[in-house]
C-alpha positions in Angstrom: 123.7 97.3 84.9 127.2 97.9 86.0 127.9 101.4 87.1 130.5 103.6 88.6 130.6 107.1 90.1 132.5 109.7 88.1 134.0 112.3 90.4 136.1 114.1 87.8 133.8 117.1 87.7 132.3 119.3 90.5 129.2 117.2 90.6 129.6 113.4 90.9 127.7 111.5 88.3 126.6 107.9 88.1 127.9 106.4 84.8 126.5 103.2 83.3 129.4 101.0 82.2 127.3 98.0 81.0 123.6 97.5 80.5 122.0 94.1 79.9 118.5 93.0 79.0 116.6 91.4 81.9 116.9 87.8 80.6 120.6 88.2 80.1 121.0 89.7 83.5 119.0 86.8 85.0 121.1 84.2 83.2 124.3 85.7 84.7 122.8 86.3 88.1 125.1 85.0 90.9 122.9 84.8 93.9 119.9 83.0 95.3 116.1 83.0 95.0 114.0 83.3 98.1 110.3 82.3 98.1 108.2 83.6 101.0 105.5 81.3 102.4 103.3 81.3 105.4 103.4 78.0 107.4 99.7 77.5 106.5 100.6 77.5 102.8 103.5 75.1 102.8 101.5 71.8 102.5 99.2 73.1 99.7 101.4 75.5 97.7 104.9 74.0 97.8 103.9 70.9 95.9 102.4 73.2 93.2 105.7 75.1 92.9 108.1 72.2 92.9 107.6 71.3 89.2 108.3 74.9 88.2 111.6 74.8 90.1 112.6 71.5 88.5 111.8 72.8 85.0 114.4 75.6 85.5 117.6 74.0 86.6 120.5 76.4 87.2 123.1 77.7 89.6 121.1 79.7 92.1 120.3 78.2 95.5 116.6 78.2 96.4 115.6 79.3 99.9 112.1 79.3 101.5 111.3 81.9 104.1 108.6 80.3 106.2 106.6 82.6 108.4 104.9 81.3 111.5 101.7 82.6 113.0 103.6 84.5 115.6 105.6 86.3 112.9 108.9 84.4 113.2 110.6 83.5 110.0 112.7 80.4 109.4 114.9 80.3 106.3 115.3 76.8 104.8 117.7 76.1 101.9 116.4 73.6 99.4 118.6 70.7 98.4 120.9 71.1 95.4 118.3 69.2 93.4 116.4 72.5 93.4 119.2 74.9 92.2 117.4 77.1 89.7 117.8 79.5 86.9 115.8 82.6 87.8 113.6 83.7 84.9 110.5 85.8 84.1 108.6 82.5 83.7 109.5 81.4 87.2 108.5 84.7 88.6 105.2 84.5 86.8 104.6 80.9 88.2 105.3 82.0 91.8 103.2 85.1 91.4 100.3 83.2 90.0 100.3 80.7 92.9 101.3 83.0 95.8 100.8 86.6 94.7 103.1 89.4 93.9 106.3 90.0 95.8 106.8 86.5 97.1 109.9 85.7 95.0 113.1 87.8 95.6 116.6 87.5 94.1 119.3 88.1 96.7 123.0 88.0 97.2 124.3 86.8 100.5 
């Protein structure tokens, strides 16, 4: 959704200028995908996820946020081979393997 604030009246209003369906918005998304993993999950879970990333080539960079046992997080950018097209299918694949909330779309 693209929006603007209309301040022509006494009370400002938020006005929608363009609304898109989720799939269309994802297709036009200009940002990156971040998958959150714990260091103990990388060896087992990452190989399970790689085919899902390869099946959805696109423009978005893929980053992995890898959390260590002491709580530190290291962000690693995957190679350009893993640029992806975010989709509901990709979100479902990540959720199935890692649980909800582990895939985020971000703009840097």
